[in-house]
SEDOLO-969766 format. One record per residue: x, y, z of N, C-alpha, C in turn. Coordinates in pm, whole numbers, plus 50000, padded with zeros to 5 digits. Layout:
REM SEDOLO-969766
XYZXYZXYZ;...
This chain:
REM SEDOLO-969766
517535152048450516875156148573517635150248693;517855158448792518555153948912517645145248997;518245136249075517495127349164516515135049252;516965146149309516125153549404515015161449336;514955161349203513875167949130512825157949083;513065145349101512145134949054510965133349149;509815130549088508615127849166508445112749177;508285108149300508095093949328506655092049375;506045081749325504655078649355504585065149423;503725063749522503445050749583501935048949592;501505036649588500105033149603499945024749728;498835026349798498605017849914497295021049983;496955012150075495785014250160496175022450282;497325019350339497855026350456496825026850568;496255015250595495195013850695495805010550830;496285020550899497025018651023498495018850988;499115030350997500515032150958501425024551054;502175014851002503055006751086504495007651037;505395000951107506815001751074507134997050932;506384987350881506584982950743506274994050645;505175001350669504845012950585505925023650595;506355026450717507365036850737508665033450661;509075021150670510275016450598510085018450448;508945013950396508625015050254508645029750208;508005038450284507935052550247509305059350253;510115055950351511465061750360512325057350241;512215044550206512985039450091512515046049962;511195047549947510645053949827511105068549819;511105075549930511515089549933512955091249887;513805081749918515215082449878515415081449727;514375077149656514475075549510514335088749435;513855099149502513645111949435513465123149533;512885134249486512725145949570511365147249633;510305144649557508945146149605508275132449610;507705129249726507005116449741505515119049755;504745113249663503285114249666502725100449692;501885099449795501225086749827499785087249777;499425077449697498055076049649497375066049740;496355070649811495685062449912494385056849854;494245043649862493105036849802491775041449861;490815043449773489445046849813488855035349894;487945038449986487325028150070486695016949988;485955020349884485285010249802486295001449728;487405007149688488454999549620489104989749718;489344994549840489924985749943488994973749965;487724976349978486764965550002486724955849885;486804961049764486784952349645488034943549638;489184949449664490444942049652490654932549770;490404937549891490714929750011489534922050068;488334924850016487164917550063486634922350197;487094933950241486644939850368486894954850362;486104962350435486344976850436487594980050518;488204991650493489364995550576488894998850718;489814997750813489505001350951489325016350967;490085023950890490055038450898489525044050767;488805055050773488255061350653489375066750565;489035069550441490005075250349490595088150406;489755096750458490235109550512491185107350631;490865097850717491755094850831493095089650782;493085081150680494335075550627495165086250558;494495095350485495205106550422495835115550528;495055118950630495565127550738496745121250810;496655108450838497745101450908499035102250827;498935100050697500125100750612500695114850608;499845124550588500295138550582500965142550714;500345138850825500875142550957502155135050993;502385123650930503575115650961504865122350916;504765131050816505965137450762506745128350668;506225116450642506925106950555506665109350407;505595116650376505265119650236505165134750220;505365139250098505195153450069503735156550042;503015146649994501615148549964500925134949966;499705134650020498875122550016497605126149941;497265118149840496105121049757495185108949751;493875111449735492955100149720493255092649591;493145079449598493375071149481492215071649384;492395064849273491375064349169490095057849221;488985061949165487695055949202487385043749117;488135042149007487965030648918489325023748905;489355010848935490605003348923491055003048777;492335005448758492905004048625492775016048534;492195027148581492145038748491493385047548505;494135046048612495425052648634495325067848623;494195073348663493995087948655495045095548736;495365090748856496345097948939497725097948872;498055087248803499335086748731499325097048619;498215098048547498095107748437498155122148488;497555124648604497515138248659498885142548714;499515133948793500755137748861502025134648784;501945125848682503075122648595504375119948672;504365109648757505585106748834506715101748744;507915103848791509095098548722509335084148763;508985081148888509215067848946507965063649021;507595051049008506555045249093507235034249173;507185035449305507735025249394506575016549441;506755003549428505714994349475506304985449584;505424980649669505844971849776506054957649725;506794949849800507094936049764505834927749744;504734931549808503494923949800502494929849701;502944939349620502074945749521502384940849379;502554927849365502974922249237501944924349126;500684922349155499654924249052499574938949010;499664947849106499694962149076500874965248985;502034959749018503224961948937503064956648796;502464944848783502234939148649501324948048567;500204952048624499224960148551499764973948516;500424980248612501004993348585502144992148484;502934981648495504004979248399503464977948257;502334971048242501694969748110501264983448058;500694991648146500245005148108501435013648066;502505013148143503705020848112504255016847975;504305003847951504844998747825503945002147707;502634999747722501715001847609501585016547570;501735025447667501615039747636502965046847630;504045039047639505405044547631505605056047730;505155053647854505275063947958506695064048014;507245075748039508605076748092508645074948244;508145063548289508055060748433508895048448464;509705049648566510505038348613509745031548727;509575018548718508865010848820509895003448905;509875006049036510865000249127510134993149242;510554980949270509994973449382510884975249504;510254978949616510964980849742510954967549819;512104963349866512214950949943511444952350075;511004941150131510214941750255511054944650379;510384949750479510964951650612510244942250706;510904931750746510334922050839508874918650805;508634912950684507264910250642506524900350731;507244892150804506594882750897506064889651021;506444902351041505974909851159505124921851122;505434928251007504804941050978503944941450853;503404930450810502454930850700501094934450760;500364943250695499104948350751498144937150789;498064926650706497114915850737497514908550865;498804907050890499254900651014498934909251134;499134922251120498844931351231497354931851259;496534931451153495094931551171494644918851242;495194907351199494844894651263495254894451409;496364901051441496814901551580495844909751664;495234919851603494264928251674492894921451683;492584912751587491294906051582491504891251611;491564887351737491844873451771490754863951720;491144851751692490204841551648489244838151763;488214830451732487274826351837487974818951949;488904810351912489634802552013490474811852101;491104821752038491914831252114491054839852205;489834843152160488954851352242488524844152368;488384830852358487924823352474489064819152566;490284819752519491444815852600492204828452643;492844827952758493624839552799494794841852703;495114854452679496194857952589497524854952655;498314846752590499624843052644500644853752608;501564856252696502634865952671503724859152589;504474867352517505584862152438505394865352292;506104858252207506054860752063504684857252010;504164865351916502854862251860502924849451777;501824841951772501834829651694501964832851546;502534823251471502624825051326501224823951271;500904832751178499564832851122499584828650977;498474823450933498304819850793497304829550735;497244830150602496274838750536494884834350578;494074843950620492754840450670491864835550556;490924826850591490024821050492489184831850425;488944842950493488124853550439488874862950345;490174861050328490944869850241490544867650097;490484878250021490094877449882491344877849795;491414868849700492504868749606492144878349494;493084886749456492834896349350493014889549216;492184893149122492324888148987492654899848894;493144896748773493494907548681492334916848650;491084912048657489934920548629489804931648733;490394929948851490304940048956491094952548922;491944951948819492774963448787492464969048653;
């Protein structure tokens, strides 16, 4: 099969399309001919991240479709770990982001156990200190101290993982 005939699959929340997402999607698209983005269901986002997405599933799907970066955007599975979208679309390649290690581990196990002809590729980050969704969200949602103090101009402060962030466990997949 030629490179341009391969179907590439990506998974994500895509909650506010930013330059990091655009970089990831462009790199994934170069791996094959058709790029399908599987967009996480709202309930799945809340379970994994411990908070609901800022934008609804339909808004996130529309944004991806309208961006021209994907050939198709589809709703993700309603149950973590059932891999229904993978079974339906049968991608040749699944591209995962640098921060999707648990997803890569779980999907890698599925690929191996079922002898699926899927190549799993990790895409390197694009300025992860600036364009990770959690950092951008924190920049939009200032802390209590930041809300009471005037916003200073210049480079944004370095942020740490917020105390409210949920760590994913293997049972989540």
